[in-house]
C-alpha positions in Angstrom: -26.3 9.9 13.2 -24.8 12.4 10.9 -23.1 11.7 7.6 -19.8 12.9 8.9 -19.8 10.3 11.7 -20.7 7.5 9.2 -17.9 8.7 6.8 -15.4 8.8 9.7 -16.4 5.3 10.8 -16.0 4.0 7.3 -12.6 5.5 6.7 -11.5 4.4 10.2 -12.3 0.8 9.2 -10.5 1.2 5.9 -7.4 2.7 7.6 -7.2 0.0 10.3 -7.7 -2.9 7.9 -5.2 -1.5 5.4 -2.7 -0.9 8.2 -3.1 -4.4 9.3 -2.6 -5.5 5.8 0.7 -3.7 5.6 1.9 -5.6 8.6 0.4 -9.0 8.0 0.7 -9.5 4.2 3.8 -11.6 3.2 4.2 -10.2 -0.3 6.0 -6.8 -0.2 4.2 -5.6 -3.3 0.7 -6.1 -1.7 2.0 -4.6 1.5 3.1 -1.4 -0.4 -0.3 -1.2 -2.0 -2.0 -1.4 1.4 0.4 1.4 2.6 -0.9 3.5 -0.2 -4.5 2.9 0.8 -3.6 3.8 4.4 -1.9 7.1 3.4 -4.8 8.1 1.1 -7.4 7.4 3.9 -5.3 9.6 6.3 -5.6 12.3 3.7 -9.4 11.9 3.8 -9.3 12.7 7.5 -7.5 16.0 6.8 -10.2 16.8 4.2 -12.9 16.1 6.9 -11.1 18.5 9.2 -11.2 21.2 6.5 -7.4 21.1 6.1 -7.3 20.7 2.4 -3.8 22.0 2.0 -2.4 19.4 4.5 -4.4 16.7 2.7 -2.9 17.7 -0.7 0.6 17.6 0.8 -0.2 14.2 2.3 -1.1 12.9 -1.1 1.7 14.6 -3.0 4.6 13.9 -0.6 3.7 10.5 0.9 1.6 8.8 -1.7 3.3 10.4 -4.7 6.8 10.3 -3.4 7.5 7.9 -0.7 5.2 5.2 -2.0 6.7 5.4 -5.5 10.2 5.0 -4.0 9.0 1.9 -2.0 7.4 0.5 -5.2 10.6 0.9 -7.1 12.6 -0.7 -4.3 10.2 -3.7 -4.2 10.3 -4.1 -7.9 14.0 -3.9 -8.2 14.9 -6.1 -5.3 12.5 -9.0 -6.0 14.1 -11.8 -7.8 12.2 -14.2 -9.9 12.2 -17.8 -8.7 12.9 -20.4 -11.4 10.2 -23.0 -12.1 10.7 -26.5 -10.7 10.1 -27.9 -14.2 12.8 -25.7 -15.8 15.3 -26.8 -13.1 14.5 -30.5 -13.6 14.9 -30.2 -17.4 18.3 -28.6 -17.1 19.5 -31.3 -14.7 18.4 -34.1 -17.1 19.9 -32.5 -20.1 23.4 -32.0 -18.6 
């Protein structure tokens, strides 16, 4: 076995498990982080194919741009859930 095959198998496992994490995780923040891992591992495939420019564009455009927009969207749209103790104290006081 060559080192290239071992590296490909390792990154294939990383890509598939992180892609499953994007779909299966309930928290949108963790799902966005798994999407970042997936996109970076795809960039590694381009480096393995000696397409360094395409790999750099993958990182700059998708990881640097799209993932940051998704992160801002997740952070701005999540609302904080009030604690059960805080709600019960407010009901008792009024």
